[in-house]
C-alpha positions as CSV (number, residue, x, y, z in Angstrom):
1,M,-16.7,18.8,0.0
2,S,-16.4,16.1,-2.5
3,R,-17.6,12.7,-1.7
4,I,-14.2,11.7,-1.1
5,A,-13.2,14.3,1.5
6,R,-16.7,13.7,3.1
7,R,-15.9,10.2,3.6
8,F,-12.5,10.8,5.2
9,E,-13.9,13.2,7.6
10,E,-16.4,10.8,8.6
11,L,-13.7,8.1,9.3
12,R,-11.9,11.0,11.4
13,Q,-14.6,11.6,13.5
14,R,-15.3,7.8,14.1
15,G,-11.6,7.3,14.7
16,E,-11.8,4.6,12.3
17,L,-9.0,3.2,9.5
18,G,-10.3,3.5,6.1
19,L,-9.9,0.5,3.4
20,V,-9.4,1.7,-0.2
21,A,-10.3,-1.3,-2.3
22,Y,-9.0,-1.5,-5.8
23,I,-10.4,-4.0,-8.7
24,T,-9.6,-3.8,-12.2
25,A,-12.8,-2.9,-14.3
26,G,-13.8,-5.7,-16.9
27,D,-12.2,-8.3,-15.0
28,P,-13.7,-10.7,-15.9
29,D,-16.1,-8.4,-17.4
30,L,-18.1,-5.3,-16.7
31,A,-21.5,-7.1,-15.9
32,A,-19.3,-9.0,-12.8
33,T,-17.8,-5.6,-11.9
34,A,-20.9,-4.1,-11.4
35,E,-21.8,-7.1,-8.9
36,F,-18.1,-6.5,-7.4
37,I,-18.6,-2.8,-6.6
38,L,-22.1,-3.1,-5.0
39,A,-20.6,-6.1,-2.7
40,L,-17.3,-4.1,-1.7
41,E,-20.0,-1.0,-0.6
42,E,-22.0,-3.9,1.2
43,A,-18.6,-5.0,2.7
44,G,-17.8,-1.6,4.0
45,V,-15.1,-0.4,1.8
46,D,-14.8,3.7,2.2
47,V,-13.4,4.1,-1.1
48,L,-13.2,2.3,-4.4
49,E,-10.3,2.3,-6.8
50,L,-11.9,1.3,-10.3
51,G,-8.7,0.6,-12.5
52,V,-8.8,1.3,-16.1
53,P,-6.8,-1.7,-18.0
54,F,-3.9,-0.9,-20.2
55,S,-1.9,-3.0,-22.2
56,D,1.2,-2.2,-20.8
57,P,0.7,-2.1,-17.0
58,L,4.4,-1.4,-16.0
59,A,3.7,-0.2,-12.1
60,D,1.5,-3.4,-11.8
61,G,2.9,-6.9,-10.3
62,P,1.6,-10.1,-12.3
63,I,-1.7,-10.3,-10.5
64,I,-3.0,-7.0,-11.9
65,Q,-1.3,-7.4,-15.2
66,R,-3.6,-10.8,-15.7
67,A,-6.5,-8.8,-14.4
68,S,-6.1,-6.1,-17.1
69,E,-5.5,-8.9,-19.9
70,R,-8.8,-10.5,-18.8
71,A,-10.3,-7.1,-19.0
72,L,-9.3,-6.2,-22.6
73,K,-10.0,-9.3,-23.9
74,S,-13.4,-9.0,-22.6
75,G,-13.9,-5.7,-24.6
76,T,-13.3,-3.5,-21.6
77,T,-12.7,0.1,-22.7
78,L,-12.3,3.5,-20.9
79,A,-15.8,4.8,-22.5
80,R,-17.5,1.8,-21.5
81,I,-16.3,1.9,-18.0
82,L,-17.8,5.2,-17.6
83,E,-21.0,3.7,-18.7
84,L,-20.4,1.4,-15.6
85,V,-20.1,3.8,-13.4
86,A,-23.1,5.8,-14.4
87,G,-25.2,3.0,-14.1
88,S,-23.9,1.6,-10.6
89,R,-24.7,5.3,-9.4
90,R,-28.5,4.0,-9.4
91,T,-27.7,1.9,-6.5
92,N,-24.5,2.7,-5.0
93,R,-22.7,5.9,-3.2
94,V,-19.3,4.3,-2.6
95,P,-16.7,7.2,-3.5
96,I,-15.1,6.0,-6.9
97,V,-11.4,7.0,-8.1
98,L,-10.9,6.1,-11.7
99,F,-7.4,4.6,-11.4
100,S,-5.5,4.8,-15.1
101,Y,-2.3,5.3,-16.8
102,L,-2.0,8.0,-18.9
103,N,-2.5,6.9,-22.3
104,P,-6.5,5.8,-22.4
105,V,-7.2,9.1,-20.7
106,L,-4.9,11.1,-23.2
107,R,-6.1,9.4,-26.1
108,Y,-9.9,10.0,-24.6
109,G,-9.0,13.9,-24.3
110,F,-8.8,15.6,-20.9
111,T,-11.4,17.7,-21.3
112,R,-13.8,15.3,-22.8
113,F,-12.8,12.8,-20.0
114,A,-13.1,15.3,-17.3
115,A,-17.0,16.0,-18.4
116,D,-17.9,12.6,-18.9
117,A,-16.4,11.2,-15.7
118,R,-18.4,13.9,-13.7
119,Q,-21.4,13.1,-15.5
120,A,-21.1,9.4,-14.8
121,G,-20.5,10.1,-11.7
122,A,-17.0,9.7,-10.7
123,D,-15.4,11.5,-7.8
124,G,-11.5,11.4,-8.3
125,V,-8.9,10.4,-10.8
126,L,-5.4,8.8,-10.3
127,I,-3.1,8.9,-13.3
128,T,-0.3,6.4,-12.1
129,D,2.1,7.3,-14.5
130,L,1.4,11.2,-14.8
131,S,4.3,13.2,-13.0
132,V,3.2,16.3,-11.1
133,E,5.7,18.4,-13.4
134,E,3.8,17.5,-16.4
135,S,0.3,17.6,-14.9
136,A,-0.9,21.3,-15.5
137,A,-3.3,20.5,-18.3
138,F,-4.7,17.5,-16.6
139,L,-5.2,19.4,-13.3
140,E,-6.7,22.5,-14.9
141,E,-9.7,20.2,-16.7
142,M,-10.1,17.8,-13.6
143,R,-10.5,21.1,-11.4
144,A,-12.9,22.7,-13.7
145,A,-15.2,19.3,-13.7
146,E,-14.7,19.2,-9.8
147,L,-13.0,15.7,-9.7
148,D,-10.3,15.0,-7.1
149,T,-7.1,14.3,-8.1
150,V,-4.9,11.3,-6.5
151,F,-1.2,11.4,-6.7
152,L,1.4,8.7,-5.6
153,A,4.2,9.6,-3.1
154,A,7.0,7.4,-3.1
155,P,9.8,6.5,-0.5
156,T,12.1,8.0,-3.4
157,S,10.2,11.2,-3.5
158,T,12.7,14.4,-2.4
159,E,11.1,17.0,-0.1
160,E,10.4,19.5,-2.5
161,R,8.7,16.8,-4.9
162,L,6.8,15.7,-1.8
163,R,5.1,19.1,-1.4
164,R,4.2,19.4,-5.0
165,I,2.6,16.3,-4.9
166,C,0.6,17.1,-1.8
167,E,0.0,20.6,-3.1
168,V,-2.0,18.9,-6.2
169,S,-3.5,16.2,-4.5
170,R,-7.2,16.3,-3.8
171,G,-9.0,14.1,-1.5
172,F,-6.3,12.0,-0.5
173,V,-2.5,11.4,-0.9
174,Y,-1.4,8.1,-1.9
175,A,1.6,6.7,0.1
176,V,3.3,3.9,-2.1
177,S,5.0,1.9,0.5
178,R,7.8,0.4,-1.7
179,T,10.0,0.8,-4.8
180,G,9.0,-2.0,-7.7
181,V,5.5,-2.8,-8.5
182,T,2.0,-3.7,-6.8
183,G,1.7,-7.2,-5.3
184,T,0.9,-8.9,-1.8
185,R,4.0,-9.2,0.4
186,E,4.5,-10.9,3.8
187,A,5.4,-8.0,5.8
188,L,5.1,-4.3,5.5
189,S,7.7,-2.1,3.7
190,G,10.6,-0.4,6.4
191,Q,10.0,2.5,4.3
192,L,6.2,3.0,4.9
193,L,6.0,4.8,8.0
194,P,9.0,7.4,7.6
195,L,7.4,8.1,4.4
196,L,3.9,8.8,6.2
197,A,5.4,10.8,8.6
198,R,7.1,12.9,6.2
199,I,3.5,13.5,4.2
200,R,2.2,14.4,7.7
201,A,5.3,16.7,8.1
202,V,3.9,18.9,4.9
203,S,0.3,18.4,4.5
204,A,-2.9,17.8,6.3
205,L,-4.7,15.6,3.4
206,P,-5.7,12.4,4.5
207,V,-3.0,9.9,3.5
208,A,-4.0,6.4,2.3
209,A,-0.9,3.8,2.1
210,G,-1.1,1.0,-0.7
211,F,1.4,-1.6,-2.6
212,G,1.8,-4.7,-0.7
213,I,-0.9,-4.5,1.9
214,S,-3.0,-7.5,1.8
215,K,-3.7,-8.9,5.7
216,P,-5.7,-7.3,8.6
217,E,-2.2,-7.4,10.6
218,H,-0.8,-5.2,7.7
219,I,-3.6,-2.9,8.1
220,E,-3.4,-3.1,11.7
221,A,0.1,-1.6,11.5
222,L,-1.1,1.3,10.3
223,R,-3.3,2.4,12.4
224,G,-2.3,6.2,13.8
225,H,0.2,6.4,11.1
226,A,-2.5,6.6,7.8
227,D,-5.8,7.7,7.5
228,A,-6.7,4.4,5.3
229,A,-5.4,1.3,3.6
230,V,-5.4,0.7,0.1
231,V,-5.5,-3.1,-0.9
232,G,-5.7,-4.2,-4.4
233,S,-3.8,-7.4,-5.2
234,A,-5.3,-9.6,-2.6
235,L,-8.9,-8.4,-3.8
236,V,-8.0,-8.7,-7.6
237,R,-6.5,-12.6,-6.9
238,S,-9.8,-13.5,-5.1
239,I,-11.5,-12.6,-8.2
240,E,-9.2,-14.6,-10.2
241,E,-9.3,-17.6,-8.2
242,H,-13.3,-17.8,-7.4
243,G,-14.8,-14.8,-9.5
244,S,-17.6,-14.4,-6.6
245,A,-18.9,-11.4,-5.4
246,A,-19.9,-13.0,-2.0
247,R,-16.0,-14.0,-1.6
248,L,-14.8,-10.5,-2.5
249,A,-17.0,-9.2,0.2
250,E,-16.0,-11.6,2.9
251,L,-12.4,-10.7,1.9
252,A,-13.4,-6.8,2.1
253,R,-15.0,-7.2,5.4
254,L,-12.3,-9.5,7.0
255,L,-9.9,-6.4,5.7
256,K,-11.9,-3.7,7.1
257,H,-13.1,-4.9,10.3
258,G,-10.5,-8.1,11.1
259,R,-13.2,-10.6,10.8
260,P,-15.7,-12.3,8.9
261,R,-19.3,-11.7,9.1
262,V,-20.8,-14.4,11.3
263,E,-23.8,-15.9,10.2
264,T,-26.5,-16.2,12.5
265,A,-29.8,-18.9,12.0
266,P,-32.9,-17.4,11.9
267,R,-35.1,-17.7,15.0
268,P,-37.6,-20.4,15.1
């Protein structure tokens, strides 16, 4: 059982809704990202999606686009992200999914990437613009390296395509709440709960719901429908505005538990 599958099994046994946190690696630099990883694990994040910055992030809204720009300007590369993951494994055990567009991984090489990601201690990979119809070579290498493969399911996915997405996914299925790009929203999309029900009908894999989820009340509305909520833009915005691991952890704790940590005064 992979680290991701084990975490979702633990959540199931506790009857707990998981929190999958996305941050862009290298925003504002890799040293800060190392601090953010530790802070998010301490805050109770269940799975970490570590974004690989890309120069043309078409699926992302302006918050994550700006994060990618900052990360690229700081010299972040896929190779350096893998080094970061390897270094972080000395102090953390949170399941890590490498979240990338296809181009950086394709240029790195599927075989080399799979081996290096496994060696670094990554647990899974999500390629946001890789379709299931064109994923055979990718899947072969990820399976050989025992890396989970997470695919996106959208409200527009046909029943046949939804089944295929679930067949090739490992760890969990990522349910996209709406068409369009990432970003914070005031309310959950009305398309999300029907999509979650459709996925449940064809797969027993855990399902994490993302895109537009940014508030504790959004997460609470998913209880009983999804296994986890994915939050990205709200966390990336915190990094952009504050650059503070402590502030990031407080937000993650609020999203995970519905409340910030209460500091108690030491006894005299």
